[in-house]
Backbone bond lengths (Angstrom), bond angles and torsions (degrees), N, CA, C in turn:
res aa  C-N    CA-C-N  psi(-1)  N-CA   C-N-CA  omega(-1)  CA-C   N-CA-C  phi
1 M - - - 1.459 - - 1.528 109.27 -
2 A 1.328 116.25 135.70 1.461 120.67 -179.34 1.526 110.84 -83.76
3 R 1.340 115.03 157.96 1.462 120.81 176.30 1.529 108.07 -142.11
4 I 1.316 117.36 159.68 1.465 122.06 179.67 1.519 109.11 -95.03
5 K 1.308 116.07 125.52 1.460 122.45 -179.76 1.518 109.00 -131.42
6 G 1.322 115.39 110.75 1.467 118.53 -179.66 1.507 112.08 60.46
7 N 1.329 116.65 44.64 1.458 123.37 -178.44 1.525 113.22 63.83
8 K 1.326 116.66 16.64 1.458 120.80 177.91 1.525 108.98 -119.89
9 L 1.312 114.26 144.16 1.456 119.89 179.34 1.527 108.51 -86.81
10 I 1.326 116.11 122.59 1.466 121.88 -178.99 1.531 109.20 -123.96
11 G 1.347 116.46 128.39 1.455 119.58 177.19 1.513 112.69 123.96
12 K 1.325 115.46 -165.43 1.460 121.47 -174.19 1.521 111.31 -100.34
13 V 1.324 115.30 134.38 1.451 122.83 172.71 1.525 106.91 -131.72
14 G 1.337 116.14 106.82 1.457 119.16 -176.25 1.519 110.76 63.78
15 N 1.335 116.05 -125.39 1.457 121.70 179.88 1.522 112.56 -98.82
16 V 1.330 116.11 17.32 1.466 121.68 -177.89 1.525 109.78 -121.32
17 V 1.330 116.69 139.62 1.461 122.58 178.24 1.528 109.22 -115.56
18 Y 1.340 115.71 126.37 1.459 121.84 176.35 1.531 107.75 -100.87
19 T 1.332 116.37 128.03 1.451 120.08 -179.67 1.531 109.78 -145.17
20 E 1.312 115.52 -179.21 1.468 120.11 -178.27 1.520 109.32 -133.63
21 W 1.327 116.49 135.10 1.456 122.43 -179.80 1.533 109.30 -137.17
22 N 1.337 115.82 116.94 1.473 121.30 -177.66 1.523 112.20 53.40
23 G 1.326 115.51 39.78 1.455 119.78 177.13 1.510 114.16 81.41
24 I 1.322 116.59 -0.16 1.464 120.72 -178.48 1.523 109.12 -103.91
25 E 1.312 116.11 131.64 1.456 120.82 178.67 1.530 109.16 -75.10
26 V 1.325 115.77 126.38 1.468 120.86 -176.03 1.529 109.58 -121.28
27 V 1.323 115.31 135.97 1.460 121.83 177.27 1.529 107.92 -120.52
28 K 1.339 116.14 126.57 1.468 119.04 179.40 1.516 110.39 -141.63
29 S 1.312 115.29 157.46 1.458 120.84 179.85 1.521 109.70 -72.23
30 L 1.343 116.19 145.93 1.450 121.25 177.74 1.524 109.10 -70.51
31 A 1.306 115.54 129.16 1.462 119.55 -179.29 1.521 110.08 -65.46
32 S 1.289 116.36 134.02 1.468 120.93 178.75 1.518 109.22 -118.35
33 R 1.314 114.54 148.25 1.466 119.90 -178.99 1.520 108.39 -111.03
34 S 1.299 115.94 115.18 1.454 120.50 -179.96 1.518 110.00 -97.90
35 K 1.321 114.76 167.00 1.454 119.70 178.84 1.522 111.21 -60.51
36 K 1.338 116.92 -28.99 1.455 120.74 -178.82 1.520 112.02 -66.58
37 S 1.349 116.72 -22.08 1.459 120.15 -177.41 1.535 112.49 -89.32
38 W 1.336 117.50 -5.62 1.460 119.88 179.26 1.527 110.01 -75.32
39 S 1.303 116.16 140.57 1.457 120.56 175.01 1.529 108.31 -77.30
40 P 1.342 118.34 160.61 1.471 120.12 178.17 1.524 112.20 -55.12
41 R 1.319 117.56 -38.90 1.470 120.53 -179.71 1.526 110.82 -68.60
42 Q 1.342 116.93 -39.28 1.468 119.95 178.05 1.528 110.46 -64.54
43 E 1.322 116.35 -38.96 1.458 120.88 179.27 1.529 110.51 -64.58
44 L 1.329 116.76 -40.73 1.463 120.59 177.38 1.526 111.23 -65.47
45 H 1.333 115.87 -39.66 1.462 120.37 178.96 1.526 110.33 -62.40
46 R 1.322 117.54 -43.83 1.464 121.60 178.26 1.529 110.24 -64.04
47 Q 1.325 116.20 -40.54 1.451 121.59 -179.86 1.524 110.78 -63.99
48 R 1.337 115.95 -43.01 1.461 121.07 179.89 1.528 110.80 -66.17
49 F 1.336 116.52 -44.27 1.461 120.65 -178.91 1.525 110.46 -63.03
50 A 1.345 116.43 -39.14 1.463 120.46 178.94 1.524 110.46 -65.40
51 A 1.346 117.42 -39.74 1.461 121.34 -179.60 1.524 111.03 -66.59
52 I 1.331 117.12 -40.57 1.468 120.84 179.81 1.523 110.14 -66.25
53 N 1.319 116.79 -41.28 1.463 120.23 178.66 1.523 111.62 -65.76
54 E 1.325 116.44 -36.23 1.465 119.96 176.89 1.525 110.00 -64.32
55 Y 1.327 116.10 -41.66 1.465 120.76 177.91 1.533 110.43 -62.71
56 C 1.315 116.76 -43.22 1.468 120.39 178.06 1.519 111.16 -60.84
57 G 1.333 116.22 -39.83 1.456 120.15 179.61 1.515 112.54 -62.32
58 K 1.329 116.94 -33.34 1.457 121.33 179.07 1.528 111.71 -73.98
59 N 1.309 116.93 -14.99 1.467 121.41 -178.28 1.530 111.99 -112.38
60 A 1.323 115.96 32.96 1.465 120.65 -179.13 1.522 112.02 -58.46
61 F 1.340 116.94 -37.90 1.468 120.13 -179.16 1.526 110.48 -63.09
62 V 1.336 116.80 -45.42 1.466 121.15 179.48 1.525 110.92 -62.85
63 I 1.319 116.14 -42.09 1.471 120.50 -179.41 1.519 110.65 -63.26
64 Q 1.332 116.50 -46.74 1.469 120.40 -178.06 1.523 111.93 -68.30
65 T 1.332 116.32 -36.28 1.464 120.61 -175.60 1.521 113.05 -80.10
66 I 1.335 116.59 -41.26 1.469 121.16 -171.89 1.522 113.27 -112.11
67 W 1.325 116.55 -51.46 1.465 119.67 -170.00 1.515 113.81 -75.26
68 D 1.328 117.86 -27.86 1.468 119.36 174.33 1.520 110.36 -65.83
69 L 1.348 117.04 -33.28 1.468 120.55 175.91 1.526 110.31 -68.79
70 A 1.329 115.88 -43.50 1.464 120.06 -178.16 1.524 111.99 -67.82
71 A 1.329 115.95 -31.26 1.471 120.47 -176.46 1.522 112.24 -71.73
72 E 1.335 116.97 -25.75 1.457 122.61 -177.01 1.527 110.58 55.36
73 N 1.335 119.10 -103.73 1.461 120.51 -176.99 1.527 112.92 -90.42
74 R 1.342 116.29 4.11 1.459 120.25 177.71 1.527 109.44 -104.06
75 H 1.332 116.23 -174.47 1.459 120.68 179.44 1.522 109.83 -95.69
76 G 1.344 117.04 124.68 1.450 121.04 179.56 1.517 112.59 -60.62
77 Y 1.324 116.59 -34.95 1.475 120.73 179.94 1.524 110.11 -60.35
78 N 1.331 116.45 -47.07 1.463 119.99 -178.53 1.527 111.25 -65.43
79 L 1.321 116.74 -38.25 1.463 121.13 179.32 1.529 110.38 -65.06
80 F 1.321 116.30 -42.25 1.462 121.98 179.25 1.527 110.45 -65.34
81 L 1.319 116.24 -44.03 1.467 120.91 179.55 1.528 111.12 -60.54
82 K 1.310 116.59 -46.63 1.471 121.21 -178.93 1.525 111.27 -63.21
83 A 1.326 117.26 -39.85 1.455 121.32 -177.79 1.526 112.03 -69.30
84 N 1.332 117.27 -30.54 1.454 121.04 -174.08 1.524 114.82 -100.35
85 A 1.317 117.38 -12.02 1.462 120.70 -179.49 1.530 113.73 -55.82
86 P 1.354 120.20 -38.04 1.470 119.55 -178.65 1.522 114.53 -61.38
87 A 1.334 118.37 -15.44 1.465 121.23 -179.42 1.525 112.29 -79.01
88 F 1.332 117.23 -10.60 1.458 121.55 -175.55 1.522 111.59 -104.95
89 A 1.331 115.77 136.73 1.454 121.76 178.07 1.526 110.12 -74.64
90 L 1.327 116.57 174.03 1.468 121.38 -176.95 1.522 112.36 -60.61
91 D 1.338 116.55 -29.85 1.465 119.53 -179.04 1.527 112.73 -88.50
92 G 1.338 117.47 4.02 1.458 121.14 177.84 1.508 115.36 92.89
93 E 1.328 117.45 -0.30 1.461 120.05 179.52 1.525 110.33 -78.75
94 L 1.330 115.91 137.98 1.464 121.01 176.94 1.523 107.78 -77.75
95 T 1.316 117.25 104.23 1.464 121.65 -173.31 1.526 113.87 -111.43
96 M 1.329 118.26 -18.41 1.466 120.52 -176.82 1.529 109.76 -128.47
97 V 1.319 114.79 79.87 1.467 121.34 -178.07 1.520 111.42 -57.11
98 E 1.317 116.28 -34.51 1.466 120.16 -177.61 1.522 113.08 -65.11
99 K 1.334 116.94 -13.48 1.471 120.37 178.85 1.525 112.75 -95.32
100 L 1.322 117.03 0.66 1.463 120.16 175.48 1.522 109.81 -74.57
101 H 1.331 114.79 155.93 1.468 120.70 177.23 1.524 109.43 -138.71
102 F 1.322 115.55 136.96 1.459 121.18 179.90 1.527 112.47 -114.02
103 S 1.323 116.84 -10.38 1.460 119.28 -178.74 1.520 111.05 -140.76
104 E 1.312 114.36 149.75 1.462 122.45 178.35 1.519 106.96 -156.97
105 G 1.312 116.82 148.36 1.458 118.23 178.19 1.511 112.64 166.38
106 K 1.318 115.02 -174.83 1.458 121.74 -172.86 1.526 113.78 -92.09
107 I 1.351 117.81 -9.35 1.461 119.61 177.97 1.528 108.38 -72.37
108 P 1.323 118.46 132.33 1.469 120.37 -178.88 1.528 112.17 -70.60
109 L 1.325 115.68 138.34 1.465 120.90 174.44 1.526 107.91 -81.35
110 P 1.331 118.68 136.69 1.471 120.44 -178.18 1.532 112.81 -58.68
111 Q 1.310 115.61 153.90 1.454 120.91 177.54 1.534 110.14 -75.33
112 Q 1.312 115.17 149.89 1.467 121.82 174.81 1.530 112.28 51.79
113 L 1.322 116.10 45.33 1.461 121.11 176.19 1.528 109.02 -72.84
114 T 1.323 116.78 128.24 1.465 121.50 179.81 1.526 109.46 -130.89
115 A 1.326 116.19 155.46 1.461 120.99 176.89 1.520 109.31 -157.24
116 K 1.319 115.89 138.40 1.463 120.98 177.05 1.520 108.69 -153.09
117 R 1.317 115.46 156.39 1.458 120.12 177.37 1.542 109.05 -69.44
118 S 1.312 116.45 137.17 1.455 120.81 -178.98 1.531 110.50 -67.06
119 E 1.313 116.53 131.09 1.460 120.78 179.31 1.524 111.54 -70.91
120 S 1.323 116.95 -33.42 1.465 120.82 -178.99 1.519 112.81 -80.38
121 D 1.338 116.52 -25.48 1.465 121.38 179.49 1.527 108.51 -146.50
122 P 1.339 118.75 94.17 1.469 123.01 -176.59 1.524 114.80 -62.89
123 S 1.327 116.83 -8.22 1.468 119.19 177.62 1.521 111.72 -86.61
124 K 1.345 116.09 4.74 1.458 121.56 -179.78 1.528 110.47 -127.64
125 V 1.319 115.28 158.76 1.462 122.59 177.07 1.516 108.90 -120.20
126 E 1.326 115.62 133.76 1.458 121.48 175.68 1.530 108.43 -95.96
127 A 1.316 117.62 120.52 1.463 123.00 179.37 1.516 110.02 -121.79
128 A 1.328 115.66 147.23 1.473 120.00 178.77 1.521 108.66 -152.25
129 W 1.323 116.23 156.03 1.461 120.63 -179.99 1.526 109.93 -157.39
130 T 1.322 114.75 159.34 1.462 122.41 177.03 1.516 108.42 -110.66
131 E 1.321 116.51 128.92 1.461 119.44 -176.31 1.519 112.25 -95.59
132 D 1.308 114.52 145.66 1.465 121.38 176.36 1.532 109.08 -71.53
133 E 1.317 116.51 123.30 1.466 120.75 -178.04 1.529 112.48 -64.62
134 N 1.333 116.49 -22.95 1.460 120.09 -178.10 1.534 112.94 -88.94
135 L 1.322 116.49 1.06 1.461 120.27 -178.81 1.530 109.94 -72.67
136 P 1.329 118.40 134.28 1.468 120.52 178.75 1.523 111.78 -54.88
137 D 1.332 116.20 147.63 1.459 122.08 -173.70 1.529 113.30 -60.65
138 Y 1.336 117.75 -30.64 1.465 118.40 -174.94 1.534 112.55 -65.92
139 Y 1.338 118.25 -18.94 1.459 120.37 176.31 1.527 111.74 -70.22
140 S 1.328 117.24 -18.78 1.465 120.60 -176.84 1.524 112.17 -62.51
141 R 1.346 116.80 -20.08 1.459 120.75 -178.62 1.523 113.23 -93.71
142 D 1.331 117.08 3.63 1.466 119.96 176.24 1.528 109.67 -61.08
143 E 1.326 116.64 144.63 1.463 121.00 -177.77 1.524 111.35 -103.16
144 L 1.330 116.12 137.10 1.462 122.00 177.50 1.527 109.93 -72.88
145 M 1.348 115.81 130.03 1.459 122.57 179.66 1.524 109.42 -117.24
146 M 1.336 116.18 158.02 1.458 120.29 -177.02 1.526 111.09 -144.88
147 V 1.320 115.95 141.57 1.466 123.12 169.44 1.520 106.52 -123.10
148 C 1.333 116.68 133.98 1.470 121.49 -177.92 1.518 111.31 -108.57
149 A 1.338 115.05 143.19 1.461 121.32 178.93 1.519 110.53 -106.75
150 Y 1.331 115.90 122.05 1.457 122.72 169.89 1.530 106.94 -101.17
151 P 1.312 118.96 166.81 1.468 119.92 -179.62 1.534 114.17 -57.64
152 D 1.332 116.70 -27.46 1.459 119.54 -175.06 1.529 114.54 -123.95
153 R 1.319 117.88 6.98 1.469 119.18 -177.22 1.524 110.48 -167.63
154 F 1.348 113.95 172.34 1.459 121.74 177.89 1.520 108.53 -131.53
155 T 1.327 116.21 146.05 1.457 118.93 177.42 1.528 110.03 -79.11
156 K 1.298 116.11 165.38 1.453 120.72 167.93 1.530 107.50 -75.83
157 P 1.327 118.45 164.64 1.470 119.50 178.19 1.529 111.72 -55.96
158 I 1.333 115.23 132.14 1.464 122.35 -178.49 1.531 109.17 -109.69
159 A 1.320 117.14 124.51 1.463 121.52 176.03 1.524 108.33 -79.66
160 T 1.334 116.96 121.65 1.467 120.58 -176.18 1.526 113.23 -86.21
161 G 1.323 117.12 -17.91 1.456 120.72 -176.85 1.519 113.20 81.52
162 V 1.332 117.01 1.67 1.461 122.30 -179.46 1.522 109.61 -94.05
163 L 1.327 117.72 133.67 1.456 122.01 -179.65 1.525 111.07 -95.63
164 R 1.310 115.31 154.65 1.462 121.60 179.72 1.532 112.02 -55.33
165 K 1.323 116.76 -39.49 1.457 120.81 -175.62 1.529 112.91 -64.76
166 N 1.352 117.52 -15.80 1.462 120.23 -179.99 1.528 112.33 -69.24
167 G 1.324 116.77 -31.31 1.455 120.35 177.16 1.515 115.61 78.87
168 S 1.314 118.02 -13.91 1.462 121.74 178.56 1.521 108.78 -162.07
169 A 1.337 115.80 166.59 1.458 119.07 -178.87 1.517 110.29 -162.09
170 L 1.332 115.99 148.93 1.455 123.33 169.86 1.524 105.17 -112.82
171 I 1.326 116.19 106.98 1.461 121.56 -169.05 1.523 110.98 -103.87
172 D 1.323 116.19 131.45 1.461 121.37 174.84 1.526 109.44 -74.89
173 L 1.312 116.77 128.57 1.458 121.07 174.07 1.525 108.90 -81.49
174 P 1.333 118.12 152.96 1.464 120.21 179.99 1.529 112.09 -71.08
175 E 1.317 115.98 178.16 1.461 122.22 -179.05 1.530 110.88 -54.28
176 G 1.316 116.49 141.73 1.455 120.80 -177.45 1.510 111.86 78.99
177 A 1.343 115.79 31.98 1.466 121.36 -175.45 1.514 112.41 -56.95
178 E 1.327 116.76 -31.74 1.461 120.14 -177.61 1.531 112.50 -67.63
179 M 1.339 116.35 -18.06 1.465 120.94 -179.49 1.525 112.83 -93.02
180 I 1.319 117.29 -10.68 1.467 121.49 -176.69 1.527 110.20 -71.06
181 T 1.323 116.02 127.28 1.471 121.06 -177.18 1.522 113.21 -97.76
182 G 1.314 117.18 -17.42 1.458 120.13 -179.80 1.514 111.39 -177.28
183 I 1.316 115.41 169.60 1.463 120.89 -179.86 1.529 110.21 -138.39
184 W 1.318 114.66 156.58 1.466 121.98 169.76 1.527 107.06 -113.17
185 L 1.317 116.61 132.29 1.461 121.56 176.59 1.524 109.76 -115.13
186 F 1.330 115.81 143.28 1.459 122.06 177.38 1.519 108.34 -161.74
187 F 1.317 116.34 174.79 1.465 120.23 -177.93 1.532 111.60 -119.67
188 R 1.330 114.05 146.06 1.461 122.24 175.72 1.517 108.78 -113.33
189 G 1.333 116.65 134.27 1.456 120.92 177.30 1.517 110.67 -56.95
190 Y 1.313 116.86 147.87 1.470 119.90 -173.35 1.527 112.96 -63.39
191 K 1.317 117.10 -19.48 1.463 120.15 174.92 1.528 112.07 -98.16
192 G 1.334 116.31 -0.05 1.458 120.55 -179.68 1.510 114.00 73.23
193 E 1.346 115.71 17.75 1.461 119.87 -174.47 1.523 112.85 -92.09
194 A 1.328 117.08 -7.47 1.466 120.23 -178.58 1.525 109.46 -162.61
195 Y 1.333 114.59 163.49 1.463 121.51 -179.70 1.524 109.45 -135.16
196 S 1.337 115.28 167.96 1.460 120.53 173.87 1.521 108.45 -100.03
197 E 1.319 116.83 171.90 1.448 119.64 168.83 1.525 107.41 -69.12
198 D 1.329 117.51 166.66 1.455 120.27 -178.97 1.516 111.46 -109.47
199 E 1.331 115.24 168.38 1.460 120.72 176.53 1.527 108.53 -137.22
200 W 1.330 115.88 136.89 1.467 123.00 -177.60 1.520 110.68 -91.09
201 F 1.349 114.79 140.58 1.457 121.22 174.45 1.521 108.73 -135.18
202 G 1.317 116.52 118.24 1.454 119.31 174.65 1.521 109.39 -77.01
203 I 1.321 115.91 128.17 1.475 119.36 -177.79 1.532 110.11 -125.57
């Protein structure tokens, strides 16, 4: 924004900048940055940032449901973006699915959490965990949640109906189980007021 200084106009007006040099009033065009002036690395950075933001936009439900709670006084979108950025290559391609995260929060994740596809029934996953004996009893009612990875998409969080106190579970995979390449497991507080961080298992 321009201002008047000593009866002279100083500052920006539209695409023109008014300034003063050695007592002389100078008018010059505002410098513009075109795509042609971007370096290859800058172009890749913009491409990667756009891809990550597009991915975040597709996960609005997860951000609003889980990450806004985890963010507390911060923005859940920014927290989700920061957590998932390492999964994207410099050119914006999603290359490391195992580095994605769908859950974050203050609920503790059980120790020695394991998961594998059932050998007797490949449409199910066998999960097990060891609980901390010093954990307050109210955590025992936390529910096990799951997100599944297909080659071209991810499911929304799936409530398994299994409680933390069970210590193990045989979980039904959703339709197209044979195409699922991995899952993320995490826990939701029994009142839905908080979540744990998640853990990836390639299956």
